[in-house]
N, C-alpha and C positions, 0 to 999 in steps of 0.2 A: 504494500500500500504506500501511500505518500500523501502530500498535501492535495486536497483539503481534508481528507479523511483522517490522516495522522500527521503529527509534527515529529521532528527529530530534536532531541535535546541531550546535553551533557549532564549526566545524572550521577548521584551516589545512591548506594543501596541501604545505608543505615549509619548510625552514629559511630559504629566500630570501624567503618571504612570511610569516614567523613571527608577525607581528602583524596579519595581514589575515584576519579570521574571516568565515565565511559559513555559512549553514545547509546541511546535507547529510543525506541519508538514510543510516542506519547499520543494518547487518544484524547482529543479535546472535547469539551461539552458540545452538544448539538448546536449548530448555528441557528440563530434566531434573527428576527427582523430588526432588532436594535443592536445587533452585534457588529463588530469590526474585526477583521483579521489583519494583523500587522506582520509584514515580513521584516524581521529584525536586522538592523545594521549595527547596533551598539547596545550594550547593557552595562550599567554601573554595578559595582560590587559593594554591598552594604553590610554593615556589622550584623544586621538581622540574618543575612545569609549564613554567616558563621555560627551565630547562636543556634540556628535551625539545624544545619548539617552536623554539628557536633553533638546535638541532643541536649544542649543547654536549656532550651525552652520546651523540652519534652521529646519523648521517643517518637520514632516514625518508621515506616516501612517503605523502602524504595520500590522502583526507581523514583527518586525525587529530583526534579529540576528546579533549582532556585533562580534568583535574579528578578528584581522588581523595579528596575530603573531602565525602562526600555524605550529606545527610539528606533523608528523604522518607517516604512511606507505602508499606507493602507492599501491592501491588495484585494480585499473583498468587503463590501459595505452593505449592510442590511437595508431592505427597502424602506424602512421607517426612519433611518438615520438622517439627521439634518446637520448641516454645517461641516461635514467631513466627506470628502469624495475620494474615490480611488486615485492613488498617486500622491496624496497629501502626505507630508512628513508629519508624523504624530508621535506622541509619547504615551506610555502607560506606566502608572506607578504601582504602589503596593496594595491597591484595591481594584477589583475588576467587576464587582457587582454589589448592589444593595437592593432592598425591596422597593425603595423610592415611594412607599405608600404610608409607612408608619409615621407617628408624630415626630420622631427624631429626623427622619428624612425630610418631612415637610418643613421642618424648622432649619433646614440646611445643615443638618448634622448627620448626613449619611455616612460619615466616617465613624460613627458610633452606632450604626444600625445593628440591632440584634441579629439580623439575617445577613450581615455583610459577608462577602467572600473575599478572602485574601488572595493575592496573585498566585501564590503557590502553597502546597501542603494544606489545601482547603477544599471542601467538598460542596458541590451545588446540591440543591434540594432533590434533583433527579438522580443523585448518586454519582454523577460524573465528577472528575477532579480538575482543579485548576493547575496549570503548569506554568513555570516561570520563564524568565527571559534568556537563560543560557541555552537558547533553542532557535530553531529555524523560524518559528512563527509564534505569535501569541493571539489569543481570542479574548476580547473584552467587550463589555457593554459600552455603548457610545458615551454614556455619562462619565465614564472613567477613562476616556481616550481624548487626548488633547492635542490640538495643533501646536507645533513648535514654531515660535517666532523666527523669522529669517535671520535675525542677528545672532542667534544662538547656534554655534557649531555643534554638530551631532554629538561628538564625544564629550563635549563639555556640558551639553544639555542633559545628558542621561542622569547624572547624580542628582539633578534638581528634582527629579520625579519622586524621590523619597526623601533624601537628606534635605533638599531645598524646602519642600512643603512642610516637613517635620519641624524645621526651625522657624520658618516664616509664619505659619499659622498662629502659634502661641503669642508671638510678638504682636501681631495685628489684633488678636482678640484681647490682649491686655492694653490696647490703646497706645502702644509705644510709638513715639514720634518726637518732634522737637520739644525740649524742656524736660525730657525723661532721661534718667541715668540707668544704664543697663550693664550688668556684668555677665560675662560668658565664661563658664567653668568647663574646662576640657577642650583644648584646641586640637581637635582631630577632624575626622570626617564630617561630623555634624557641627562641631564648634566653629570651624573655620568658615562655615557658611552662616552660622548664627551671628558672628562678628560682622560679616558683610551686610546681612539683611538689616541688622539693628542700625548700622551706620547709614544704609540706604534709606531707611525710614526716618532718619534725622535725629536719632538719639545720641547722647553722649555715651560712648561705648568703651568698656574696659575688658581686657582679657585677664582671666585668672587661670594660672597653669602651674604645674610642678616642674615644667621643663624650661630652664633658663635659655636653652638653645633655640627656643621657639620665639623669643622676644622680638627679633627683627621681623619674622613672618607675621606676628600679630599686628605690628604697626603697619606693615604693608597691607594687611587685610582691613585696616581701618580703626584699630584700637587707639584710643587716646593715650593709654598707658598700659603697662603690663604689671599685674600683681602676682608675685611669686608666693604660692601658698605653702612652700616649704620653709619659709623664713619664720623665725620665732615671732609670735604675737602679730602675725600678718593681718589678723582681723581687726585689731584695735583701731588703727587710723581710719577704718572704713565703716565703722558701726553707724547704722542709721543713714547710710549714704545712697542706697540703691532703691529704685522703684521696682526693679525686676531683675532677677538673676536666672539666666537660662543655664541649667545644668545639662551639659551634653556629654558628660563622662559616664562610662560604663562601670566606673569604680566607686560610685556613690555609696555603696554598702560599706566602704572603708572611711567615709567622711564623718567628721563630727558635725552632723547636720544642725544640731542645736546652736552651735557657734555660728554656723553659716547663716542661720535665720536672723542673727543679730545684725547682719549687714543691711537689713531691709528697713526702709522707712515704714511708719505705721501703715498697715494694710498692704504692704508690698508682697510680691510673690517669689518664692523659690520654686522654679518650674522644672520638672523632670522630663527630658526627652531621651536622654541616655537611659537604657534599661538594663541594669545589672541582673545577672542570673540569680544572685543571692539576695536574701531579704535585706531591707534597710535596717539600720540600728533602731533600737527602741527610743521613743521620745516621750517625755512627760508632757502633760497638758500645759505645764508652766512654760515650756519652750515657745509656745505661741502667744502667751499672754503679755509679755513685756513690750511688744510692738505690734500686736494684732497681725502677726505674720501668717502667710498662707503657704502651705505646701501643696503644690498642684502638679499635674502632669497632663499629657495629651497624646493623641494618636493621629498622625497624618494631618489632614485638613480637608475642607470641603471643595466642591467643584469650583465655586467662585474664587476661593482663595488660591487654588492651583492656577487658574487663569491669570489672576492678578500677580501672583508670584512670578510666573514666566514673563509677564509683561514688564514687571519691575526689573527683573534680572537683565532683560534685553536693553531696557532704557538706561539703567544705572551701571551696567557693566559688572554685575555680580556674577562671578565665575568660580565654579569649583576648580581647585588645583588638581589636575588630573594626570595620572600616569596610565598609559595604555598597555594592555597585554592582549596578545592574539588568542582568540577563543580556540581552545584545544584541551585535551586531557591535561597536559602539562601546564597550560596557561591557567586553567581553572584551579588546579592544585596550588600553583604558586600564589594565586590571588587570595584564596581563603587562608592559606598558611600565613602569609604576610599580614593580612588584616588581623588575624588572630593574635599575631605577635607585635602589632602596632608598628609595622615596618613599611609604612606608606605615608607620604605627605602629598595630598591628604585623602584622595580617592583614586580607585582604579576604575577604568572603563574597559570592558572587553570589546574587541574589534575583530575585523577580518572574518565576518560571518559568511561571506560568500566563499571564502577559501575553506571554511570549516564544513559547509554543507553543499558546496557546488552550486550550479545554476538552480535557482528556485523559481524561474519564470514558467 
């Protein structure tokens, strides 16, 4: 068989062989009138991919094809699709479906829909499975497929589809803009975009990091200054100084979060977008009382925020710092191993899909 009945993807068979990729045939969900098939040209590599294949977020049975930062060309468009035509350059992020009928969806919170379908390792109501972007094609609902602005180069645009929206959405929902002071903790795949989006929205933005060798990068990314969290008493000069802290680190389970909350002005937010596999440390109720601090978190963003994020990135020159790897068994292995070991500044994009799969026309 082959497209459109089946796709081909680079897959792993389970957590015990998490870095051993091989080609496998993938059966997509049945094509429906609001669906779009995308022939993939590039796919970003996300920390979520690593948490998934290693079993850190739960066991699974393969073959599993990860990847949810997809850019390619629409090659099949359902008859009820509006706004996207065959041949358009489009992107798909970490969600491919929601019911679009519940109260949350109607309130433009489809990214929290109880019936949402993640881009991979998720099952549709009909029993079929969603497959990710380390593949020849992806099938997604039109509401979760987005035209990519001309100014955004394909390999650079890919990480915006997850890392970009994950950092942009909470900033916008918190009303971040001129007159606000934002701190970004964890300058990695998420944090380096959080810095740029906070700056692009007009906020006074600071980087918080354990890595002194990232200081120059942080300033290039828009940080007013760099706060080294390894220094003694680093919190003291910054107490009650921030309106919003975006925690993009996957190591928050090792933080003294109670101390971090003291950095906030009354009513400010310490917002989690980095998702550690381990539980956060215990907190007493008193940790929130001294300044009415809020400990919050979020998942992706909605359709409108995705469109606005892509537009802002194109207009303001927000760009992931990308290293490319060729899609192959070895390329996938290198990507997930280096992301797991924090050996990338700051995102990978998988490329050369035509070489991996041959002609797909």
